[in-house]
N, C-alpha and C positions, 0 to 999 in steps of 0.2 A: 410509445410503442417499446416493448422490450421482448427479449427472447430468453426464455427459461425452460429448461428440460426439453430442449429441441422444439418448442412451440412458440409461436408469436402471441403476445398478449397486448391488448389495447386498454388503456386506462378508461374506466367508465366515467363519463362526464355528463351524461344525459340527465336532465332534471327529473325524469321519471324514477331515477334511482336515488333520489334525495333521501327517501325514508328507508332505503335498504342499507343498513349500517354495515353489513358483512360483505356486500358486493363491492369489489374494488377493480377487478380485471375482467375482461372478456377475452376468451380465447379466439384466435382467428384461424382455427384449423379447417374451416370450411368457407368457401367463397360465397355461399348462399346467404351468409349473414346470420345463421342460426348457431352461433358459437355457444360455449358454456361460460357461465359466470363463476368467478373464483374470488376468494378472499385475499387479504394482503400477503398471504404466504402461498398463494397459488393452489389452494385446496378447493375442490369443487363445492359450490354452494347452491343448494336448490332455491328456487324462488320462494319468497315469503308468502304467507297467507294473504290472499287478495283482499280480504276484509280489513286486515291490519293496514295494508298499504293504502287502501281507499280512505280509511279514517285519517291517516296522516296527510294524504293529499287534500282531503276535504278541509282540514284545518288551514292548510296553506291557501286554499281557494277562498275560504272565509276571510282570512287576513288580507288577501289581495283585494277582495270586494270592498272591505271596509276602507282600505287605503284609497281605492278608486272613488268611493263616495266622498271621502274627505277632500280629495283633490277637486272633484266636481263642484262641491260646495264653495271652495275657495274661488274657483273660476267664475261661478255664478255671482259671487259677491263683487268680484272685480268687474264683471260685465255690467252689473247694476250701477256701479259707480260711473262707468263710461256713459251709460244711458241717461244718467241724471244731468249730464252736461247739456246746456242749451244748444239748439240746432244751429244757430248762426254765430257760434263762438269763433273769434278770430284766432289765428295762429299764436299771436302774442299772449292772449288770455289763456289758451290751452297750455302753452309753455310755462306760464306762471303757475297754473294749477299743478302741473306735473312737478315743477321745481318745489312747490310747497310740500307736496306729498313726499318727495325725496328728502327734503330737509327734515320733515317730521320723522321719517324712518331713520335717518342718520342720527338725529338727536336722541331717539329712543335707544339706538344701538350704543351710542357713546355713554348714555346714562347707565345702561346695563354693564358696560365695561368698567366704568368708574365705581359702581357698586361692588362689582366682583373684586376690583383692586383694593377697595377699602376693606372689604371682608377679609381678604388675604392679609393685608397689613395688620388688621386687628388680631387675626389669628396668630401672626408672627409675634406681635407685641405680647400676647398672652403667653406664648412660649418663652419669651425672654424673662417675663416676670416670674414665671414658675421656676425657671432656671436660677434666677437670683434668690428665690426663697429656698431652694434646695441646696445650692452651693454659693452662699453669700460671699465668702472670703475669696474664692477663686474668681468669681465674676467681677468683683470690685477691683482686684489686682489686674485683671485682664483689661479693664477699661482705663486704668490710670497708667499702665505701663506703656511707654512709647518706644517704638523701634527706632534705632539710629538711622538717619537718612543715609542714602548712598552718597550724597553730596558731602557729608561729614567725613567719609572715609577716603575721599580723594586727596591726592597729594599733587601739588603743582610744582613742576620742576623748573 
């Protein structure tokens, strides 16, 4: 909420205005809720063409629908896995199956992390090799030069 030019303005946060690039503020000059919409500099902005707004909203609806389908398929796969368990399975057997699944997921996660770390290390090594080719004298001097230790600078009284 802000006050500019003697009027109150409210920041437009409704999802219906997601595709309205020029609408930022709504004036609160009327308590009936039929205020005017303004841009970022508080200039009056007429509503956009409804057909344009509809097509933008339709794209969002399509994306939401595809995401919902994807989540639904994942849930169905998980439900099938639970249905495949025998009827009279004991708690211990169920716990073992769940632990195996968790171990499998953790192993997969750690393998992905190790691969990413190895790729990053290989990338860094390539960078060092390129630097040595471009600046061979400087990099060799840098490697052999040792800094004096703080311990060597100490004097015992």
